[in-house]
N, C-alpha and C positions, 0 to 999 in steps of 0.2 A: 149324591144327587147330581145328575147330569143336567146342567143348565141349558144345553142345546135343545132339550125336549120341552122346555118351559113355554107355555102358551099364555100370553098376557090376558087374553079374554077369559080363559079358565081361572087364572089367578084372581082376576078382579071379581068374577062371579063368586068364587070361594070366599074372598075377603068380605064381600057384601053380605053373604049369608052369615059369616062369623061375626060381623059387626052389628047385626040386627039387634041382638039383645043388649049389648052395651049402649047403643044409641037410644034404645027404649029406656034404659035406666038413666041415661043422661037427661032425657026429656022429662021423666016422671019423678025423679028424686029431689029431695030437698038439698042435699049436699051433692050436687051434680057431678063435679069432677072426681070426687072420691068414689062415688058409685060407678062411674064410667071406668075408672082405673081398676077397681075391684072386679068388675064384670069382664074387662079385657084380660085380667090375670087368670081368672077362672076358666074362661073360654080358651085362652092360650094354652093352659096346662092340659085341658081336655083334648085340644087339637094335637098337642104333642104326643099324647098317649095313643090317639087314633093314628097319628103319623108313624109311630113306632110299630104298631100292628101292621100298617100298610107297608112299611119298609120290610118287615119280615115276610109278608106275602110276596112282595116284588122280588125279594132275593130267592124265593122258592122254598122257604121252610115248610110250607103247608102243601106242597105238591103231592106227596103221598096220600095225605088225608083227602085232598081234592080228588085224586084219582080213585080212591076207594068209594067216596061218595058219588062220584060220577058213574061208576060202574053199578052201584046199588040203585040209584034213582033212575038213570036213563036206560038201564039194561043193555048197555053196549059192551062188546067184548073187544075193545080197542087195546092195543098193546101199550105198555107203559112208556116205551121209547117214543111212540107216536104222540102220546099224550104230552110228554115232556117237550117235544119239538113244537107242538101247538102252543103250549104255555109260554115258551121262550119267545115265540113269534108275537103273542099277545102283549108281552111285557117289554118288547123291544123299544117302543116309543112312549113308555110310561114316565110320569113324573110324580113325585110325592108331594102333592099340594098341601095336605094337612100339616106336614112338618114346617113348610115355609110359612103358612098362615099362622101357625102356633108361634113361631119365632117373631113374626111381625106383630102379633097381638101382645106378646110379652114385652117387646121393645116399646110398643105404644103404651102399655100399662106402666112401664118404668118411667117413661117421659112424663106422662100425666101425673104420676105419683110425686114427681119432683116439684110440680107446680102447686100441689095441694098444701 
């Protein structure tokens, strides 16, 4: 992860979306802190799985599959080298927000579990 590409506004937006369900569980449950901790743990694990898939995508592991799908659906006869150049340009300023959000959610879950 290259932290120079981190945008605080995007991180806060992703964290607010990830925290929506745990906060709902915090408000509606009887054992509030335990439900919040459990929800943060589950959402954090889910975000880590999504982040791993995003990491594979950002590293270019699905480029050949994307190229084949692009040719099939868009009916373009673009060369693979040109396609790879375009993909590298798109990924140049990318950041893997799901991994960072997942780690933050797991840390939050751990801290709140200590208080239970």
